[in-house]
N, C-alpha and C positions, 0 to 999 in steps of 0.2 A: 846210450840213450843219450841226444843231444837235445838240447832247448838252451833258451837266451834267457830264461828266467832267473831271478833272483832272490830265494826266497826272505833274505835279511831279516829273520825273525818275523814275518809280518803274521798278522792276525785272520784267523777265517772261523769258519764256524762249520757243523756236522750237516745241518740242513731243517731240521723241523723247529718251531716255535709254538708257544701256547697259545696262540692269537685266533682269534673268530676271523678278524677284518686284516686284510694284506697291507691294507696302507698304513694300518699301525704296525705290524709287523716288520714291512720296507722303513720305517721310521726307526725303529731299533735297531736294525741291520747297518742302514746308512750313517748312524751316531756311533756306533762302536768299531764297523769294520769297513771304513772309507774306503780303503786301499784295494779290498778284494772283497766284495760285496757277493751273497751269495741271495739268489731266491729262494725265500722260505717256503715250506709246506708245513700246511695248515692240517693236519690231522682232525683237531677239534672244531674246525669250521663244517668238516664232511667228512664221512667214512670212506669218501671216493679220494681222499689223499694219504689214506693209510698205507703202510709200505708197500701191501701185496695188491691194493686195489689200484694206486697211484697207475701203475703202467703196464697195466690188463687191455686199456683198449686194442681191439682188432688183433688179440692173441687167438688163434684157432679155438672154436669152440668153447670161449671164455662164457660163462652164464652170472650174471646177478641175483639174488636173491637177497633183498634186504641188505645186512652188512657181510654176507656171505658172496664169497666168489669161487668159481669152481671150473674145472673143464668137463663138459660132459662128452665121453669117449662113446657114448652110444648113438651120438650123432655122425654122420659122414663127413670129416674132417678134411678128406681130399681136397676139395676146390677152394678151403680157407688156408690150409697148409700150401697148397699150390702158389695162392696169392702171397703169403709171406715167402716163400722164396724166390719168389721171382722179381717182388720187391728188393729181398736184401743181393742178389746176384747183380739187378739190374742198378744197383745204389739209388733206389727210390725212397728217399728220407722221409717223404710226406705221410709213408704208411707208420711210419715210427713219432708222428705229430702227436701233441699231449695236448687234450683239449682244457678249456678254460674250468669245466665244473671239476676236473682232477687236479689241476696245480695253480689255484687262485694268485699264487705270488708269483708264480711265472707269467699268466697273462696278464698279471698288473704290469710287469716289466715290460712284456711286448707290446702291450698298448699305450708306450709310452708315456706313463704316469708315474715314472720315478726319475727325480732330476739328481744326476750326480754332481758333487760341488766340487768335485778337483778329478783331475785324469787318473783312470785305474791303473794299476800295477795288473791286474786280473781281474776276470768276474767268474765265479764257480758256481757249477750245478752239478747234480748229483742224480742217480739211477739205483735203484734197487738191484743188487748185484744176482746173478742166474743162481746159484748156490741157495741162497736164501729166497729169492722169488719160487725157485721150483720145489722148494720144500715146503713152502707155505702156503703155495696155491696146489691143490690137490683134484683127483678126478672125483666122478659122481659117487665113488665107493672110498672117497677119503682117502686117496693111496695119491702122496706127492707125486706130482708129474715128472720131476726128474728120474724118477725109478722106470719111466717110459722112454724109451728109448729115442723113439722119433720124436717125441715131444719135450726132451732134453735137448735134442738137437734144435728144436725150434724156437725153446727159450731163448739159446746163444744168440740165434737171427734175431728175435724179436727185439731182445734189450739192446744188441749193436745198434738196431736202428733207432729205436729209443735215443738211444746216447748220442749220436750219429746227428740228428735231427735236433735235439737240444743244444748241442756245440753250434751247428748253424746257425741257430737264431743267436745265441748270446754272442756272437761274434759281432752283432751289429754294434756291440757297446764295448768291445775292446776286442783285440787281435789276440790279446791272451788270454787263453779258457782253461779254465780245470774242471775237469768232470772225474769226481767221485763216486764209484762204485761201491756203494754201501754193503757190509757183509756181513752182518751181526751173527749168523747161522754156523758162521766158521768157528765161531767159539764152542762147536757142538761135535767140530769133526773129530775122527778117531774115536768117537763115544759108542755106544749100543746100538743109540738113536739115529746115527745118520751111517748109512752105508754107502758111501759113496769114495772113489778113489784118490790118490792124488793125482794122478794124471786127467781123469774125469774134471778134477777140481781146476787144476791151471787149464787145459784144454777150453773149456768154457768161459773162464775170465779173459781168455785171451780172443775168443772169439767176440767178445765185448769189446773188449779194449782196440781192437780191430778197428770198431767205428770212429774211433778217439784220435785226431789227427792232431790236439794240442795235448796238453798235458793229464793224464790220467793218473789218479790214485785209487787206494783202495783203503775202506774203514772196516775196522772190526773193533767193537767196545767191550772186547773180553779178550781172554786168553784163547791162543791156538796155537798152530804149527805155523812160527812165522816163517821158516824155511820156503813152504808152500808161494806164500804170497811175494815175498822177497825175490823169489826163482822165476816170477812173470816178468814181461815187460813193463810193469808197473813205476811210475814217475814218482809218486808220493806217497808214503806208507803212515796213514793216519792210526794210531794208536792210544788208546786208554792208558796214558804213561803216569795217569794218578792212582790207579788201581793194578794197573799189569807191569810197569817199569821192568820188575824182576824178571818176568816172564820171558821178554823182549833181550834181556843181556842171556839169556839160554843161547839166544844164536847168535852172537858177537860176531862171528869169520862170516857170516851170511850179512849179517849189518855192514859190515866191512867192504865185503866185495859189493854190495848195492851203493854204497857211499862210493866207492871208486868208479861206479859205471856213472855217476851223476846224480845218484838217489837222492831223495830230500825225505825226512822224517818231519812229520806235522805232529809236534805232541800235543796230546790230548792231557793236557796237566790241570785244566780248571777243572773240578768235578760239576758233572750236569746232574746236581742232587742237592739234598739238603747239605750236606757239607760247605758248600759254597756260601752258607749264610754268614760262616765261622771263619771260612779262608782268609786270608789275605795275599795282597801280589806279592810281599815279601818272603810270605810263609811258601808261596808257591813257585816262587825262582828257585829258594833253596830247595824245594823238593825236585826239581827240573834239575837243580845242578847234582844231587845224589842221583838223580832216574842215568843221567850222562856219565857220573862217574863209575856207575857200573859197568858199563861197557868200557869206558877209557880203560879200568881195572883188566879187562881181558883182551887189550889190546887193538881198541879202537881207536885212531888219532883224534885227538880233542879237538884239532883244528879240521879237521873232516865233519867234525859234529858240530860245531858252531858255523860252518860257513852252508850248512846243508837244513838248517832247521825254523821250521812255523810253529805257531800256538794254534790250537784250538781247543774248545771245550771237547770233556773228555767223550760226548756222546750228543747226541739231539735231545732238545729242551720240551718238547710237547708236553710232557707229564708236570713240568712244574709250574706255578703261578708265573703271572706277567713279571711282578717283581723280581720274584728269584730269578727268573731268565734274563732279566737286567743284568741282575748282580753276576750272573754266570759270564755275561759279555763285557760288563765293567773290567771282571779281573783278567778275562782272556785281553782285553785291550790295553790291559795294566802290565800284565806281564809281558806282552810284546814291548811293550815301551821300555821296561824295564832291560830286556833282555838286549834290545837295538841300542839304547846309551850305552852298555857295559861293553858289547862285544860287534859293536858296526863300527 
């Protein structure tokens, strides 16, 4: 893994905010995350922006019925599968374009309606990951499409193009791009409810990562087998460190190897929930140092952790009130500032 990006405890966020208006959401982002702004996902604005609908355009056999989206396997999918495969093989990124109805925050940016007040360290986008998307989107019989071999391969190709097109567009604003692959369903890996193998997870993630030439991150907002994610070509691991720092410490050797190859940990130390109302910058900095100490005690060099850290909320903020979402980002920026002042 090779990149010129210096994380220097900079703040960013997962993606979603509770706003209905893209301009209002961008105002919040630019106030607290001016170095690495993120286009905001607005699922309260429209069901088209929820995690399974937002990246569904042009997937073979996709059907929308109200707020439900599914793949109709009773149709002849061969023509649309062929178009997807040709686009994938030829690198036709327009096939992965995300329409303004599906991502008003991104459309607001691409319409040049966002004014940055300083040069950017990077700009961040996100896409729902293949495991989460493939388990959430089902066929007409409500069977997740990830359990269909042909459709599972199509999921990887489809999200590859979504990520690549998005990165291409974000490069208009900064040469340094970060695309997170959001995988909340990885917290269910290994349970009786998710019948997929380690090899399939890695293969699908790598298909999507192959479409990202800048920094590629992965976000999981729960507990998981972190060794799987750390064994991929991911550059940034975004973990809910507020709730699951101890689970990450179980994989100290994997974390150490990840850092040695240039990996970055984006510490989701700010709770994206009601706890944010009572936490302070000081309490969260202490909690973050405790989280790092768990790894240090197991042999991960302190210096490696200190030079490879970023700060984020623990998860998206779509379910919060606008005031609490602002509190979360206020704390995120504050923890970032405190860590930079202490260690940079």
